[in-house]
C-alpha positions as CSV (number, residue, x, y, z in Angstrom):
1,X,-70.1,-50.0,7.4
2,X,-72.9,-49.1,10.2
3,X,-70.3,-47.3,12.3
4,X,-69.4,-44.7,9.8
5,X,-72.9,-43.1,9.6
6,X,-72.0,-40.8,12.5
7,X,-70.1,-37.8,11.1
8,X,-67.3,-36.5,13.1
9,X,-65.7,-33.4,13.6
10,X,-61.8,-32.4,13.3
11,X,-61.7,-32.1,17.3
12,X,-63.7,-35.5,17.9
13,X,-60.7,-37.6,18.6
14,X,-62.0,-38.6,22.0
15,X,-65.1,-39.6,20.4
16,X,-63.7,-41.7,17.8
17,X,-61.6,-43.0,20.6
18,X,-64.7,-44.4,22.1
19,X,-66.5,-45.2,19.1
20,X,-63.9,-47.2,17.1
21,X,-61.6,-48.0,20.1
22,X,-58.7,-46.7,18.4
23,X,-56.4,-44.9,21.0
24,X,-56.4,-40.9,19.7
25,X,-52.6,-40.9,20.1
26,X,-52.6,-43.2,17.4
27,X,-54.6,-41.1,15.1
28,X,-53.6,-38.9,12.5
29,X,-56.1,-36.1,12.1
30,X,-56.5,-34.9,8.3
31,X,-59.9,-33.3,9.5
32,X,-58.5,-30.5,11.9
33,X,-56.7,-28.4,9.4
34,X,-54.1,-27.8,11.9
35,X,-50.3,-27.1,10.9
36,X,-48.7,-30.3,10.9
37,X,-45.5,-28.8,12.0
38,X,-46.9,-28.0,15.2
39,X,-45.2,-25.5,17.5
40,X,-41.2,-24.6,16.7
41,X,-38.5,-25.3,19.1
42,X,-37.9,-21.4,19.2
43,X,-41.2,-20.9,20.3
44,X,-41.3,-23.4,23.0
45,X,-38.0,-22.1,24.4
46,X,-39.0,-18.8,24.5
47,X,-42.3,-19.4,25.9
48,X,-40.9,-21.4,28.7
49,X,-38.8,-18.7,29.5
50,X,-41.8,-16.4,30.2
51,X,-44.3,-18.7,32.1
52,X,-44.2,-16.0,35.2
53,X,-46.3,-13.9,33.3
54,X,-49.3,-15.8,34.6
55,X,-48.7,-14.6,37.9
56,X,-49.8,-11.2,36.6
57,X,-52.6,-9.9,35.0
58,X,-52.3,-9.0,31.2
59,X,-52.2,-5.4,29.9
60,X,-56.0,-4.4,29.7
61,X,-55.1,-2.9,26.2
62,X,-52.7,-5.6,24.8
63,X,-50.9,-2.8,23.3
64,X,-47.6,-5.3,22.8
65,X,-50.0,-7.8,21.4
66,X,-51.6,-5.7,18.9
67,X,-48.4,-4.2,17.8
68,X,-47.3,-7.6,16.9
69,X,-50.2,-8.3,15.0
70,X,-50.0,-5.0,13.4
71,X,-46.5,-5.7,12.1
72,X,-47.3,-9.3,11.2
73,X,-50.5,-8.2,8.7
74,X,-49.1,-4.7,7.8
75,X,-52.1,-2.8,9.4
76,X,-52.9,0.0,11.5
77,X,-52.5,-1.2,15.3
78,X,-55.3,0.9,16.1
79,X,-57.8,-1.3,14.1
80,X,-56.7,-4.2,15.8
81,X,-59.3,-6.3,18.3
82,X,-58.1,-9.2,20.3
83,X,-60.2,-12.1,21.8
84,X,-60.7,-15.5,23.3
85,X,-60.7,-17.3,20.0
86,X,-62.3,-15.8,16.9
87,X,-65.1,-17.5,18.2
88,X,-65.7,-14.8,21.0
89,X,-65.3,-11.9,18.4
90,X,-67.8,-13.7,15.8
91,X,-70.1,-13.9,18.6
92,X,-69.8,-10.3,19.9
93,X,-70.0,-8.4,16.3
94,X,-73.0,-10.5,15.2
95,X,-74.8,-9.1,18.5
96,X,-73.8,-5.6,17.7
97,X,-74.7,-5.5,14.2
98,X,-77.8,-3.5,13.4
99,X,-81.0,-5.3,13.5
100,X,-82.1,-7.4,10.1
101,X,-81.3,-10.4,8.5
102,X,-77.6,-12.0,7.5
103,X,-76.5,-13.8,4.7
104,X,-73.9,-16.4,4.6
105,X,-72.0,-17.6,1.6
106,X,-72.2,-21.5,1.7
107,X,-71.4,-24.1,2.4
108,X,-69.3,-23.3,5.0
109,X,-68.3,-23.7,8.8
110,X,-71.6,-24.1,10.9
111,X,-70.5,-22.0,13.7
112,X,-71.7,-18.8,11.8
113,X,-75.4,-19.8,11.6
114,X,-75.1,-21.2,15.2
115,X,-74.0,-17.7,16.5
116,X,-76.9,-15.8,14.0
117,X,-79.3,-18.3,16.0
118,X,-78.3,-17.3,19.1
119,X,-78.3,-13.7,18.7
120,X,-81.7,-13.9,17.1
121,X,-81.1,-13.4,13.7
122,X,-82.4,-15.0,10.8
123,X,-80.0,-16.4,8.6
124,X,-80.0,-16.9,4.8
125,X,-77.8,-19.0,2.5
126,X,-76.5,-18.2,-0.7
127,X,-74.4,-21.2,-2.1
128,X,-71.7,-21.6,-4.8
129,X,-72.2,-24.2,-7.2
130,X,-70.4,-27.5,-7.9
131,X,-71.0,-27.1,-12.0
132,X,-68.7,-23.5,-10.8
133,X,-66.1,-25.8,-8.9
134,X,-67.6,-24.1,-6.0
135,X,-65.9,-20.9,-7.0
136,X,-67.9,-17.5,-6.5
137,X,-69.8,-16.0,-9.1
138,X,-70.4,-12.5,-7.9
139,X,-73.7,-11.7,-9.3
140,X,-75.2,-14.7,-7.7
141,X,-74.5,-12.9,-4.2
142,X,-74.9,-9.2,-5.0
143,X,-78.0,-9.7,-6.5
144,X,-79.4,-10.9,-3.2
145,X,-77.9,-8.2,-1.4
146,X,-80.4,-5.5,-0.1
147,X,-81.5,-2.9,2.7
148,X,-83.0,-5.6,4.9
149,X,-80.0,-7.2,5.2
150,X,-77.2,-5.9,8.0
151,X,-74.8,-8.7,7.8
152,X,-72.5,-10.6,5.0
153,X,-70.7,-13.5,6.3
154,X,-67.8,-15.1,4.1
155,X,-65.3,-17.4,4.7
156,X,-62.0,-17.1,2.9
157,X,-60.7,-19.3,1.6
158,X,-63.5,-21.0,2.3
159,X,-64.4,-24.2,4.6
160,X,-65.0,-26.8,3.1
161,X,-64.4,-26.0,-0.4
162,X,-60.8,-24.4,-0.2
163,X,-61.8,-22.1,-2.9
164,X,-61.0,-18.5,-2.8
165,X,-62.6,-15.0,-3.3
166,X,-59.8,-12.5,-5.1
167,X,-59.4,-9.1,-3.6
168,X,-60.8,-7.4,-6.6
169,X,-64.1,-9.4,-6.0
170,X,-63.8,-8.5,-2.6
171,X,-63.8,-5.0,-3.1
172,X,-66.6,-5.3,-5.5
173,X,-69.0,-6.7,-2.9
174,X,-68.0,-4.3,-0.4
175,X,-68.9,-1.5,-2.4
176,X,-72.2,-3.1,-3.3
177,X,-72.7,-3.7,0.8
178,X,-71.8,-0.1,1.5
179,X,-74.9,0.8,-1.0
180,X,-77.0,-1.3,1.6
181,X,-75.2,-0.4,5.0
182,X,-74.1,-4.0,5.1
183,X,-71.0,-5.1,7.3
184,X,-69.1,-7.6,5.7
185,X,-67.5,-9.9,8.3
186,X,-64.8,-12.2,6.3
187,X,-63.4,-15.0,8.2
188,X,-59.7,-15.6,7.2
189,X,-58.8,-18.2,9.3
190,X,-57.3,-19.9,6.5
191,X,-55.7,-17.2,4.7
192,X,-52.1,-17.6,5.8
193,X,-51.8,-20.9,4.0
194,X,-52.9,-19.3,0.6
195,X,-50.0,-18.6,-2.0
196,X,-49.0,-15.2,-2.1
197,X,-51.2,-14.1,1.1
198,X,-50.4,-10.5,1.0
199,X,-52.0,-10.2,-2.5
200,X,-55.3,-12.0,-1.5
201,X,-56.0,-11.0,2.0
202,X,-58.7,-8.0,2.6
203,X,-56.8,-6.8,5.7
204,X,-55.6,-3.8,3.4
205,X,-59.2,-3.1,2.2
206,X,-60.2,-2.2,5.7
207,X,-58.1,1.2,5.1
208,X,-61.0,1.9,2.8
209,X,-64.0,0.1,3.6
210,X,-65.5,0.8,7.1
211,X,-68.0,-1.8,6.4
212,X,-65.4,-4.6,6.7
213,X,-64.2,-6.8,9.5
214,X,-61.3,-9.9,8.9
215,X,-61.1,-12.1,11.5
216,X,-58.3,-14.4,12.0
217,X,-57.0,-16.6,14.8
218,X,-53.7,-18.9,15.8
219,X,-55.4,-22.2,15.8
220,X,-54.7,-23.7,12.3
221,X,-51.6,-21.9,10.9
222,X,-49.9,-21.6,14.1
223,X,-51.1,-25.0,15.4
224,X,-52.3,-23.5,19.0
225,X,-55.9,-24.1,18.9
226,X,-56.2,-24.6,22.9
227,X,-54.5,-21.2,23.2
228,X,-58.1,-19.7,22.4
229,X,-56.5,-16.3,20.6
230,X,-58.1,-14.7,18.0
231,X,-58.1,-11.2,16.7
232,X,-60.3,-8.7,14.2
233,X,-59.1,-6.1,12.1
234,X,-61.7,-3.5,11.2
235,X,-61.5,0.4,10.2
236,X,-65.1,0.9,11.7
237,X,-64.5,3.0,14.8
238,X,-67.9,2.7,16.3
239,X,-67.8,-1.1,16.1
240,X,-64.2,-1.0,17.7
241,X,-65.5,1.0,20.4
242,X,-68.6,-1.3,20.9
243,X,-66.9,-4.6,21.1
244,X,-64.3,-3.4,23.5
245,X,-67.1,-2.2,25.7
246,X,-69.1,-5.2,25.7
247,X,-65.8,-7.5,25.8
248,X,-65.1,-8.9,29.4
249,X,-61.9,-7.7,30.7
250,X,-58.7,-9.5,29.9
251,X,-60.8,-12.1,27.7
252,X,-57.0,-12.9,26.2
253,X,-54.7,-14.4,29.3
254,X,-51.4,-13.5,30.1
255,X,-50.0,-16.4,28.4
256,X,-52.0,-16.3,25.3
257,X,-50.9,-12.5,25.0
258,X,-47.0,-13.5,25.4
259,X,-47.3,-16.6,23.1
260,X,-48.9,-14.5,20.8
261,X,-46.3,-12.0,20.6
262,X,-43.7,-15.2,19.9
263,X,-45.7,-16.6,17.4
264,X,-46.3,-13.6,15.0
265,X,-42.6,-13.0,15.3
266,X,-41.5,-16.6,14.5
267,X,-40.5,-15.8,10.6
268,X,-38.5,-19.0,10.2
269,X,-41.3,-21.0,11.4
270,X,-43.8,-19.3,9.2
271,X,-42.1,-19.7,6.0
272,X,-41.2,-23.2,6.7
273,X,-45.2,-23.7,7.3
274,X,-45.7,-22.1,3.9
275,X,-43.0,-24.0,2.0
276,X,-44.3,-27.3,3.2
277,X,-48.0,-26.6,2.6
278,X,-47.3,-25.2,-0.8
279,X,-45.4,-28.3,-1.7
280,X,-47.6,-30.9,-0.4
281,X,-50.7,-29.1,-1.9
282,X,-49.4,-29.1,-5.3
283,X,-48.1,-33.0,-5.1
284,X,-51.2,-34.0,-3.8
285,X,-53.9,-32.4,-5.7
286,X,-51.7,-33.7,-8.7
287,X,-51.9,-37.3,-7.4
288,X,-55.4,-37.0,-6.6
289,X,-56.4,-35.8,-10.0
290,X,-55.0,-38.9,-11.5
291,X,-56.9,-41.4,-9.3
292,X,-59.8,-42.7,-11.5
293,X,-63.1,-42.3,-9.4
294,X,-62.3,-39.0,-7.9
295,X,-63.0,-35.3,-8.9
296,X,-60.8,-32.4,-7.2
297,X,-61.6,-29.0,-7.0
298,X,-58.7,-26.2,-6.7
299,X,-57.2,-25.9,-3.1
300,X,-56.1,-22.5,-2.0
301,X,-55.9,-23.4,1.9
302,X,-54.3,-26.2,3.5
303,X,-56.9,-28.8,2.8
304,X,-58.7,-29.9,-0.2
305,X,-62.1,-31.0,-0.9
306,X,-62.5,-34.2,-3.1
307,X,-65.7,-35.8,-4.6
308,X,-66.2,-39.5,-5.1
309,X,-67.7,-40.2,-8.3
310,X,-67.5,-44.1,-8.5
311,X,-71.0,-45.6,-8.5
312,X,-71.7,-47.5,-4.9
313,X,-69.1,-45.9,-2.9
314,X,-69.7,-43.2,-0.1
315,X,-67.4,-40.5,1.8
316,X,-68.6,-42.2,5.0
317,X,-67.2,-45.8,3.7
318,X,-64.1,-44.2,2.9
319,X,-64.0,-42.6,6.4
320,X,-64.8,-45.8,8.0
321,X,-61.7,-47.5,6.0
322,X,-59.5,-45.0,6.7
323,X,-60.0,-44.4,10.5
324,X,-59.4,-48.1,11.0
325,X,-55.8,-47.3,9.8
326,X,-55.5,-44.6,12.2
327,X,-56.1,-41.8,9.5
328,X,-58.9,-39.1,10.0
329,X,-60.4,-37.6,7.1
330,X,-63.5,-35.0,7.3
331,X,-66.8,-36.8,5.9
332,X,-68.5,-33.7,4.5
333,X,-71.8,-35.0,4.6
334,X,-73.1,-32.5,7.0
335,X,-71.9,-29.8,4.5
336,X,-73.5,-31.3,1.3
337,X,-76.8,-33.5,3.0
338,X,-78.0,-35.7,1.4
339,X,-75.2,-35.9,-0.7
340,X,-72.6,-38.4,0.6
341,X,-69.7,-38.1,-2.3
342,X,-67.8,-35.3,-0.6
343,X,-64.6,-35.8,1.7
344,X,-61.9,-33.2,3.0
345,X,-58.6,-33.6,4.3
346,X,-55.7,-31.4,5.4
347,X,-52.4,-31.8,4.1
348,X,-49.8,-33.1,6.7
349,X,-46.2,-34.4,6.6
350,X,-45.5,-36.4,3.2
351,X,-44.9,-39.6,4.8
352,X,-48.5,-39.1,6.1
353,X,-49.9,-37.8,3.1
354,X,-48.7,-40.9,1.3
355,X,-50.6,-43.2,3.5
356,X,-53.7,-41.6,3.0
357,X,-53.2,-41.4,-0.8
358,X,-52.3,-45.2,-0.7
359,X,-55.7,-45.8,1.3
360,X,-57.7,-43.7,-0.9
361,X,-56.5,-45.7,-4.1
362,X,-57.1,-49.2,-2.5
363,X,-60.7,-47.7,-1.6
364,X,-61.1,-47.1,-5.2
365,X,-59.4,-49.9,-6.6
């Protein structure tokens, strides 16, 4: 079991290949949280007919792309920023935020802290509790806010807990932050997987709160991480101008520009994705809840957090057993250190989910 002490991330297939001697093509990644349907045939064919766009520079203002995003998100086109993945926008926004400390709601994605440290900002974590099923209690967060804080970062739904902050909760948090001149950056990478996305997303709140920035991308829901296309929505005029001024020209390639317009309008594929994830989320949550030795937490994204409560077994042990069968889950030890009982996996195609479920049951038998 020695090899399982190394924690691998969803994009580490090459490292897995070297470490375990398993060809990456033979690995089903339940760790990367990417839409298992991949790209639609309609999108492939349409993009193939537009490959000549790479012979020209993209529109500097990305008007057509922003219009496609505006239609998709039901927001003001003037409030849209596009970037080379959401990571570029996260980095720019952090650097442009006024001096002061940042608060991050955890446990969560480590890239926020990394970008904060690169920008020279101190980072304070407010963590949700296992006793509360990792559901946010607003008071635990809002009582920590003050004038010395300039930025609050929330991932909604959160990674790795798959928990959700409701729009009503978000509005209350924004009200408190507005009193202290705190910018709220909400990463909605997984929002499109949520049931009834339009009733939960914070996008509509950008019309009322200029201290809000909502971030999204195409890596997970649209299964296009290599496209490196992200976008932000905010009603904060000065921030929109500042990001545009600081951003390198043509940050989004001509190909990503064209591809984005096609992805956001692929309504049939969007609905197929929501139907699949919704069905498999309900089925797998119910199946896992019936397995002795496990504890599950209500999932809202396309992945579920699970805790091993059977004594003597760890998430790294399960990772090792699963990867030897070509099934890559996420050992969450790095999120919950030193606790090694949590793991996370995303919902794939039904036949693949069944293989993983069988592996988990055998592990706990």
